[in-house]
Residue, then its C-alpha position, 0 to 999 in steps of 0.5 A: m604680452a608684448d615682444a621685447r622688440t616692441p616695448f610700446r603698445v601697438v594696436i593694428v586695426m584690420n578689415p578682414r573683408s578687404g582685398g578678398g580676405k588678404t588679412v587671412r590669406y597672408g596670415l597678418v593677424q599671427r604675424a602682427e601678434d608675433m611682433g608684439a602688436q594687438v590686432w583689433t578687427t572691424s565689424a558691424e559694431g566697430d568701424a575702423a575710426s572708432l576702433a582707432r580712437n578707442a585704441v588711443e584712449e587705452g594707451a596705444q602709442v603706435l597705430g597700424v592699419a591693414g585694409g583698403d584705402g577707405t580703412v586706411s583713410a579712417v585710421a590715418a585721420v585718427a593717427a594725425d589728430t592724436d599725433r600717433s605714428l601709423v604703420v600701413v599694411p597693404a591688405g586692400t584691393r588696389n592699395h594706392f596709398a601704400r603703393e605710393l609710400g613705396l611699400d611691397l604690395r606683393d607681401p603685405g606682411r613686410a610692412l610690419d617690419a616697421l614695428v621693429d626698425g621703422e623710419p618715420a616720414q611725414v606725408d600730407l593729408g587731403v581734407l574735405g570738411s571734417r573728413v580726411f582722404v589719403n588718395n582722392v575725391s571723385f565726382g562724376m561717373y565713378a562716384d555714381a557707380l559707387l552708389e549702385p547697389g552691389y558695387r563691391e560685388d560686381k563693379p563692371r555691372a555698376f559702371t555699365a549701369v551709370a556709363p550710358d548717360y555720361v557717354k551720351g552727354k546726358q549726365w554731368v557733375e551738377a557744379r562749377v569748379d574754379t581753375p587758374w584759367g577760369t570756371v569750368e561749368f558742369p564738368q563730366v568728371v572732377l578728380i581732386s587728389n592728395n598731391p598731384y598725379h603724374l600724367a606725362t608718361p603712359r607707363w606711370l599715368g596716375r602715379r603720385f611720386s610724392l605725398a609731401t608737396g603740400q598741394l592738391g592735384a585736380i583734373a576737370l574734364k569739360r562737357p563737350a558740345q557733342a558727346p564723345p562715343d567713349l568717355l574714358r577714351h576721350l579723357r585719355g586723349e585729352l590727357r595726352q594733349h595736356k602732356r604734350g605741353a598744350g595750354p589748358a585754356g580751351e582744351g577739354v581737360v584742365v589740370w592744375s595744382a593748388p592748396g585748396i579747391t572748391l566746387h560750388g553750384d545751386a544743387r543741394h548736394l553732390d554724390a562723391g567718392i572719397d577714397g573709394e567710399a560713396v558719400r553725399l556732400p552739401l555744396p559748396v564742397v571745399c577741399g584742402i590739404r594738411p601738409g605733413a600732417l601724418r607721420v608714417l613708419l616705413p620699414k628699412n628694407w622696402p621697395g621705395i618710390p621710383p624716381e619720377p621720369a623726366v618729361r621730354h617735350 
């Protein structure tokens, strides 16, 4: 029976495997049900998107999701398409989307307070064909690691398996990507994000201080003539050069923002990671953004998003 404080029907989709079992560790099922919500858990028979669609068909007026960013992305797509508000509970491992909504990652259950006094906010969604992404689409080493057997159980081993060919310059993204400064041929890494990442200060590197700019962020690491000894160190060094204000043309990394980004080439498909989930995509790959497509409910007492630090040249 619904709690008097939540007279509307709420269904929260929970992934019990996310974050090493955070839904159990933080007692999220009981906390949600105490607030009048129904909890539906994912399983082999019911994935997150199917459960969310069924919940809407059965009259849910608010959707919730507790899990990793892949689970969040699936339910967010249904919420946006059916004009339902979404309550995000950070119960995954990294919780990038929840972090950039300003939610408390240390106590996931605090996000459930939005069911009582939630404040609505409109945020953007990235799109790739019929798929939605809340964080990013990646091509290159990370995408290949996702395809390695046992990636979830042993991530360091998966990266160790795919890294050598990238480090030696023998592996790259079999595509071209158009940028404001020309086409980058066969980059080593391409990262397309739902709103741009902050790159100017080391402390906040990789944070998004807004999810409502209406722009995708993009980073393309060019394939060097001679392979660097450490690909990740090379990327960090290139980003440091970029933040110092050097022009993008001719550098090893190109960083830009746009409402749409396309990868094209002669290969039949590209391996990619969409919000941490491995996929295989036909070329061309066309990414876009849906400004303000998702309405989220945020609790009144929440940590919030810190102000973006000023860049000092």
